[in-house]
C-alpha positions in Angstrom: -59.2 -43.4 -74.4 -60.5 -43.6 -70.9 -58.1 -44.6 -68.1 -57.5 -43.6 -64.5 -54.7 -43.5 -62.0 -56.1 -46.5 -60.1 -55.6 -48.6 -63.2 -52.1 -47.4 -63.8 -51.2 -48.1 -60.1 -52.5 -51.6 -60.3 -50.7 -52.3 -63.6 -47.4 -51.0 -62.3 -47.7 -52.9 -59.1 -48.5 -56.2 -60.9 -45.6 -55.6 -63.3 -43.2 -55.0 -60.4 -44.4 -57.9 -58.3 -44.6 -60.3 -61.3 -47.8 -61.7 -59.9 -51.5 -60.7 -59.6 -51.6 -62.4 -56.2 -48.6 -60.5 -54.8 -49.9 -57.2 -56.3 -53.2 -57.8 -54.6 -51.4 -58.3 -51.2 -49.4 -55.1 -51.7 -52.4 -53.1 -52.6 -54.6 -54.6 -49.9 -57.3 -55.7 -52.4 -58.5 -59.0 -53.8 -56.8 -60.7 -56.7 -60.0 -60.4 -58.7 -60.0 -56.6 -58.2 -56.4 -56.5 -59.6 -57.4 -58.6 -62.6 -60.6 -56.6 -63.3 -58.8 -53.2 -63.0 -55.9 -54.2 -65.3 -58.4 -55.6 -67.8 -60.1 -52.2 -67.9 -56.8 -50.5 -68.6 -56.0 -53.1 -71.4 -59.4 -52.4 -72.9 -58.6 -48.7 -73.0 -55.2 -49.3 -74.5 -56.6 -51.8 -77.0 -53.8 -54.4 -76.4 -52.7 -56.8 -73.7 -50.2 -55.4 -71.2 -49.6 -58.5 -69.0 -49.7 -62.1 -69.9 -50.3 -64.8 -67.4 -47.5 -67.4 -67.0 -47.3 -70.4 -64.6 -45.4 -68.5 -62.0 -47.4 -65.2 -62.2 -47.4 -62.6 -65.0 -45.0 -60.9 -67.3 -45.0 -57.8 -69.5 -46.0 -58.0 -73.2 -44.1 -55.9 -75.7 -46.8 -53.2 -75.3 -46.6 -53.5 -71.6 -42.9 -52.8 -71.7 -43.5 -49.6 -73.6 -46.4 -48.5 -71.3 -44.7 -49.2 -68.0 -42.1 -46.4 -67.9 -44.8 -43.9 -69.0 -47.2 -45.1 -66.4 -44.5 -44.7 -63.7 -44.0 -41.1 -64.9 -47.7 -40.3 -64.7 -48.0 -41.8 -61.2 -44.9 -39.8 -60.0 -46.5 -36.6 -61.3 -49.7 -37.5 -59.6 -47.8 -37.9 -56.3 -46.1 -34.5 -56.8 -49.5 -32.9 -57.6 -51.0 -34.4 -54.4 -48.1 -33.1 -52.3 -48.6 -29.7 -53.9 -52.3 -29.7 -53.0 -51.5 -30.7 -49.4 -48.8 -28.0 -49.1 -51.3 -25.4 -50.2 -53.3 -25.8 -47.0 -50.1 -25.0 -45.0 -49.1 -21.8 -46.9 -50.6 -18.3 -47.0 -49.2 -16.3 -49.8 -49.2 -12.5 -49.2 -48.7 -10.6 -52.4 -47.5 -7.0 -52.8 -46.4 -4.8 -55.7 -44.0 -2.4 -54.1 -43.5 -2.3 -50.4 -45.4 -5.0 -48.5 -46.1 -3.5 -45.1 -43.0 -1.2 -44.8 -41.5 -1.2 -41.4 -44.1 -3.6 -40.2 -43.1 -6.4 -42.6 -40.4 -8.1 -40.6 -42.4 -7.8 -37.4 -45.4 -9.5 -39.0 -43.2 -12.3 -40.3 -41.6 -12.9 -36.9 -44.8 -12.8 -35.0 -46.5 -15.0 -37.5 -43.8 -17.7 -37.3 -44.1 -17.8 -33.6 -47.9 -18.1 -33.5 -48.7 -20.2 -36.6 -46.8 -23.4 -36.9 -49.4 -24.9 -39.2 -49.5 -22.1 -41.8 -46.4 -20.6 -43.4 -46.6 -16.9 -44.4 -44.9 -16.4 -47.7 -44.4 -12.9 -49.2 -44.7 -12.7 -53.0 -43.7 -9.6 -54.9 -45.6 -9.0 -58.1 -45.7 -5.7 -59.9 -49.3 -6.0 -61.0 -52.4 -3.9 -60.2 -53.7 -6.5 -57.7 -50.3 -7.7 -56.6 -50.8 -11.0 -58.3 -54.2 -11.8 -56.7 -56.2 -11.7 -60.0 -53.6 -14.0 -61.6 -53.7 -16.6 -58.8 -50.1 -15.8 -57.7 -51.1 -15.0 -54.1 -53.9 -15.7 -51.7 -54.1 -12.2 -50.1 -52.9 -9.0 -51.6 -51.5 -5.8 -50.0 -53.0 -2.9 -52.0 -52.9 0.8 -51.6 -55.7 1.6 -53.9 -59.3 0.5 -54.4 -60.2 -3.1 -55.2 -62.8 -4.3 -57.6 -65.8 -5.0 -55.2 -67.5 -7.2 -57.8 -64.7 -9.8 -57.4 -62.8 -9.1 -54.2 -63.4 -8.4 -50.6 -61.1 -6.1 -48.8 -60.5 -4.4 -45.4 -58.5 -1.3 -44.6 -55.8 -2.3 -42.1 -53.9 0.9 -41.7 -53.1 4.4 -43.0 -49.7 5.6 -44.2 -48.2 9.0 -44.8 -47.3 10.1 -48.3 -43.6 10.9 -48.8 -41.6 12.3 -51.6 -38.4 10.7 -53.0 -35.7 12.8 -54.7 -32.1 12.5 -55.6 -29.9 13.0 -52.6 -27.9 15.7 -54.3 -31.0 17.7 -55.3 -29.9 21.3 -54.6 -33.5 22.5 -54.2 -34.6 20.0 -51.6 -31.4 18.6 -50.0 -31.9 20.5 -46.8 -35.6 20.3 -46.6 -37.4 18.4 -43.8 -40.7 18.2 -45.6 -42.3 19.5 -48.8 -45.8 20.3 -50.0 -48.0 18.9 -52.7 -47.8 22.2 -54.5 -44.0 22.0 -54.5 -44.1 18.4 -55.9 -46.4 19.7 -58.7 -43.6 22.0 -59.9 -41.3 19.1 -60.6 -41.3 16.2 -63.0 -42.9 13.2 -61.2 -41.9 9.6 -61.9 -44.8 7.2 -61.6 -45.6 3.5 -62.1 -49.1 3.6 -63.7 -49.7 -0.1 -63.1 -49.2 -0.5 -59.4 -48.1 2.9 -58.0 -50.2 5.3 -55.8 -49.5 8.5 -57.7 -51.5 9.9 -60.6 -52.9 13.2 -61.8 -56.0 12.9 -59.5 -53.8 13.9 -56.5 -53.6 17.4 -57.9 -57.2 17.7 -59.3 -58.4 21.2 -58.6 -54.9 22.5 -57.9 -53.4 25.4 -59.7 -50.6 23.3 -61.3 -50.3 19.7 -62.4 -46.8 18.1 -62.5 -45.3 16.6 -65.6 -45.2 12.8 -65.4 -42.8 10.2 -66.7 -43.6 6.5 -66.5 -41.6 3.5 -65.2 -42.5 -0.1 -64.9 -41.7 -1.0 -61.3 -40.2 0.2 -58.1 -36.6 -0.5 -59.1 -36.8 1.5 -62.3 -38.6 4.2 -60.4 -35.8 4.4 -57.9 -33.2 4.4 -60.7 -34.9 7.3 -62.4 -35.1 9.3 -59.2 -31.5 8.6 -58.3 -30.4 9.8 -61.7 -32.2 13.1 -61.2 -34.8 12.6 -63.9 -37.6 13.4 -61.6 -39.0 13.0 -58.1 -41.5 10.5 -56.8 -44.5 10.4 -54.5 -45.2 7.2 -52.6 -46.4 5.6 -49.4 -44.0 5.8 -46.4 -43.7 2.0 -46.6 -41.6 2.4 -49.7 -39.0 4.4 -47.7 -38.6 1.5 -45.2 -38.8 -1.3 -47.8 -36.6 0.2 -50.4 -33.8 2.4 -49.0 -31.5 3.3 -51.9 -28.2 5.1 -51.9 -28.6 8.3 -53.8 -32.3 8.6 -53.0 -33.7 10.6 -50.1 -37.3 10.4 -48.7 -39.1 13.2 -46.9 -42.7 13.6 -45.7 -45.2 15.5 -47.8 -46.8 17.7 -45.1 -50.2 18.0 -46.8 -50.2 14.8 -48.7 -53.4 12.7 -48.3 -53.0 9.6 -46.2 -52.8 6.3 -48.1 -55.1 3.4 -47.2 -53.5 0.1 -46.8 -55.8 -2.8 -47.7 -55.7 -6.5 -47.5 -57.7 -8.0 -50.5 -58.9 -11.5 -51.3 -61.3 -13.3 -53.7 -64.9 -13.1 -52.5 -65.6 -16.7 -53.1 -62.2 -18.0 -51.9 -61.1 -16.6 -48.5 -57.9 -18.4 -47.6 -57.1 -20.2 -44.4 -55.5 -17.9 -41.8 -57.1 -14.8 -43.3 -58.8 -13.6 -40.1 -55.5 -14.0 -38.1 -53.6 -12.1 -40.8 -56.1 -9.2 -40.8 -56.0 -9.0 -37.0 -52.2 -9.1 -36.9 -51.7 -6.4 -39.6 -54.3 -4.2 -38.1 -52.7 -4.4 -34.7 -49.3 -3.5 -36.1 -50.6 -0.3 -37.7 -52.7 0.6 -34.7 -49.6 0.4 -32.4 -47.5 2.6 -34.7 
């Protein structure tokens, strides 16, 4: 069956007006165009939908069944069109854990003041590419390498690495900072899907930590607060996820973490260059 939205729209209009002539006037087309288009729909359906009467037209029994369904299809088409239009006015910034840390609120406020035509939406997705690969965002904040075969990316800033531990941890409660070697002596809680910590951080070191895995930042924090282990993360996590019972301290010799903005190579979104400039400035000024 081969039909199109134009045929449905002409059919619904003629049914509502009760006249091919009045439908043509409402649609700003000729009466012949209305008749020809509806005839095409009837050919696809295989039955008459409207019969001509002295004062115009009326629905056949088949037309009465088709009319409400045609209205539903047209309503969905309108909603789909609005969705497509709205996509041009929204820039979705995905992140897995901590967005941009202490820069997040500043970016949103500055963006709202300078970009009336494009709304910046933050989308949290605990996925390796922060939802970019799944089509859940337009640009992703990533603190790890991106697949250069599919994505373009730019480093917009560097963040310190910090350790998170239970606030009643007797060993570290009074410490101002710790070392990577000290972290290696503890059980370390990691998120292998989207976190920034893995065994490679201690490659070549004398000791590797014991790891336990969690599924996202909330379960990571819960495990640390319960004293099951400590965590190593970007400083943005400390700003974005303060938690009673969890203390953050700098790792004095921890390698800096690159913060990247990542997008599809063949689909750079509108507003991308402004976003890159804005985030780069925020990190440069800190």
